N, C-alpha and C positions, 0 to 999 in steps of 0.2 A: 295572695292576690287572685289566683284562679278561683278560689272559693267565693271571693267578692264578686267577680264577674259572673260566676255561675248563679249567684243570688239575683243579680240584676237581670239575667236572662230568664230565670225561672219565676221570679217574684217581682218583676218590674213594676206592675200595676200597683201592688201593695206598697212597694217602696216609694213610688211616686206619691201615692195617697198620704202615707205617713210623713214623708219629707215635706211636702207642701203644707200639710196640716200644722206640723210643729213650727215650721218657719213662719207661717202667717200668724201663729199664736204668739210669736215674739222670740222664739228660741233661735239663736244665731247659727242655724245649720242651713246653708244655702241650698235651695231646691233646684236652681237653674242647671247645675251640672248634671243632676239626675235626669231632668227633663231633656237636656240635650243628648245625653247618652241613650236614653230610651227612644228618643226621636231618631237617632241613627239606626237603632234596631228596627224601626218601622220600615226602613228601606230594605231590610232583609226579609221582611214579611213576617217577623216574629210578633209584631203587635199591630193592632188596628189603630190608625191615627185618630179617628173619631172617638174610640173608646179611651185611648190614652188622654185625649184632651178633656173628655167628660170626667175622667177620674180626677184630673188636676183641678178642674173647675169646681167640682163638688167638694173636694177637700178644702179648697180656698174659701168657698162660700160658707162652709161650716165654721171655720175659724173666724171669719169676718162677722158672722152672725153672733158668735160668742162675744166679740168686742162691742158689737152693736147693742146687744142686750145689756152688757155691762154699762155702756154709756147711758142707756135709757134708764137703768135702775140707780146708778150711783152718780151720774152727772159729771161735774168737773173733777171730782175726786179721782175718777178712773183715768182722766187725762193727765193729772199730775203723776199718778203712779206709772203710766206709760212713759212719761218723760224721765222719770227717775231711773227706770230700768233700761231705757233706750241707749244703744251704742252710738246714736247720732243725736245728741241732745240739742245741737244747733239747728236742727230741723224739726222742732217739736211743735207744741200747741200753737204758738203765735203764727208761725209760718203756715201750718196746716189750716188753721182757722181762717186766715186771710184768703187762702185759695178756695176753701169751701164756701165762705161767705160770698165770694165773688161769683163762683160758678155753680154752687149748689151741688145736688146729687150727681150731675154729669161729670164732676171732677173725679168721681170714683173710677171712671173709665181709664184714667191715666195714673191712678193712685199707686199702683204697684211698680210703676217705673220710676217713682220718686223715692229715694232713700228716706226712711223714717216717716213716710206719709201714710202708708196703707192702714196700719193698725189704729193710728190716731184718728184718721179720717173715718174709719168704721165706728169707733167709739163716739166721735163727734156727731156723726149722723144720728146715733141713738140719743145723744144728749139734746140734739135739736128736734127730736121727735119727727125725723124724716119718716114718711110713710114706709112701712116695711116692704110693700110690693115695689115701690120706687127704688128703695135701697137694693133689693135683690136684683132688680132688672139691670141697673147700671153697674152694680158690683160684679154681676155675672159676665157682662160684656167686658169689663176690665180684666177679669180673671182669664177669660177666653183669649183675649189679645195677648196678655202676658205669657200664658202657658203656650199658646199657639205659636208665638214667635220662637220660643225655645225649641219646640218640637220641629218647627220648620228649619231652623238653623242646624239642628242635629241631622235631619234628613238631607239637607243641602250639602253638608260637609261630612257625610257618613263615611266616605273613604278615608279622610284624614283622621276621623275619630276611631275608625277600625284599626288603623295603623298605630295610633297612640295606645289603644287598649291592648293590642298585641305586644307592644314594647313593654307595657306595664306587666302583662302576664308573664313575659319572659324574665322580667326582673324578680318575679316571685314576691318574697316578703319585702324586698327593697322597694318594689313598686307600691305596696301598701303603705310603707313608711313614707314614701314621697307624697302620697295622698294625705296622710295624717299630718305631715309637715306643712303642706299647703293650707290645710284647715287651721292649724295653729297659727300660721303667719297671718291668715285672714282675720282671726279673732284678735291677735296682737295688734294688727294695724288699726282695727276699729277701736280697741282700747286706747292706743296711743293718740288717735285723733281726739277721743273724748278727754284724755288727760291734758293734751295741749290746749283744747278749748277752754277747760276750766282754769288752767294755769294762766292763760291770757287774761281771764276775767278776775284773777285774784287781786283783791285790793281791800283797803280798810272798809269795814261796815259800821253802821250805826245801829244800836239796838233800839227796840221800840220804847224802852224805858228812857233812854237818852233823848229820843225825839220828843216824847211826852214832856220831859223836863225842859226842853227848849221852849215848847209852847207855854209851859207854866211860868217860865222866866220872862215871857213877853217877847221872845225872839221868834220870828216867823220866817223860817227858811222857805225857799221855793220847794214845793213838794210835787213831784211828777209821778203820775200813775201810768205805767206803760203796759198794763195787762191787756190780754186779748179782750175783745168787745164783750164776749159772753160772760166774762168774769166780773164785769163792772156793775154789780148789783149794789154795792156800797163802797165808799171810799173814805180815805182820811179827810177830815174837814179841810176845805180849801185847796185840795189837791187838783192839779191841772191834768186832765186826761190827754195823753198824746200817744202816737204810735211811731214805730220806726220810720214809717213813710213820711211822717210829719216833721222829722228832725231837721230837714233842710230849712223849713219855714219857721222853726221854733224861735221865738224871741223871748228872752228872759230879762225882765226889767231889773235894773241895778247893775252893779259892777261884777267883773269876773271873779272878785274875791268873795262874793256873797255865797252863803251856804245853800247847796242844792241837794235835796234828798230824793232818791229815785226808788220806787218800789214796784214789785210785780207779785205774781202768785205762782211762781215756778221753782222747781228744785234748784238749790244753790244760788238763787237770785240771778239766774243766767241772763234773762232779758234786761233786768235792771242794771246789772253790771255792764252789759253791752252798751246800753244807752249812756251810762256813766262814762265809759271809755270815749264815746263819741263827743260828749260834752267836754271832756278833758282835752281832746284834740282841738276843740274850738277855743280853748284857752281858759276854761273854768278851772279854778285851782282847788275848790272845796266841794267836791262832789262825792257823795257816798251812797251806796245801795243800802236799803233797809234790811237788816238781818231778819230772815223769816218772812219778810214781805207782809202783805195785808193779813195773812192768816195769823201771824204772830201778834199783829196789832189787835185784831179782833179777840184772839184768845186771851190777851192781857186785860180785856174789858174796857179798852179806851174808846172814846167817842168816834162814831162814824156818821156819815151823811149819805143819803140816797143818791145813787147814780144809775137809776133804773132806765133812764131815757136812752142811754147808749146801748144797753143790752137789748132793750125792746126793739130798738131800731134795727139792730143786727139780726135778731130773730125774725122780725117782720120781713126783712130783705130776703132771708133764706126761705122763709115760709112761702113768700111770693114766687121765688124761683122754683121751689119744689112743686108748688101747685101747678105752675105752668108746665113743668116737665111731666107731671103726672097726667095732665090733660093730653099731652102729646103721646103718652104711652098707653 
């Protein structure tokens, strides 16, 4: 434990840079404890607060630019990848996109304070072709607020943190084990949240082949497209586009026993399953998510129809917001 504290004292800036960098790249290694501890050391005069803040902001900006470039190059594919590896799948593309489409680039100012938002928002900014200078401006402000708060808290509670570090140092290897145990508990809790989320959405699916067969047999189930607006370039013929926000006003013609198929473009059909659950709570008895979503439907070579107007409207809204923000900056 003394060796660990010695590393923090001697190489704090390097540890801050590395910790923030890997965390913002998506590795579940919390950087806030490191920032708080080094913030406490600022009060001892061991670090310069501006230099510590600059180190954290630069590391954060580098990782965010990686996701920004990935979004610019790979588009929606990188968003799906982020959701697939995220420990917080319930706060993935749909939620992030709704916030970004509403507020534009300024939403990056608070992105790091919202679990599961920061990396997806950076990739989404690239996908939407947000101007790089605008992205860097707002993302830097967000990183400075996020890191600055941790450093401030560390400095404010430096005495309490010093006492905690002294206790851990006295415990020696047991102190290091306590830190390791806390980290394991953190990862386990995130994994358990993810497991519970997908367990709640576990239900029977319909395959794309089965849905196509329904159409061939002349049966026309109600098909609901619940994808994020940017994903709505093409849709299953006859599908009705809705969002979670529209669920309260959704009216489905027919009886509660009619078949309803819900699809999205996210890992494990998470959004579709969530909407299916809401419909079941409304009394619908034959609701199923489409296994593999729109991607599986397209890959099977089945017919699609254009749904460009929604995506173009969303992009236009964001472009307008970004342009206004750029003019102010």
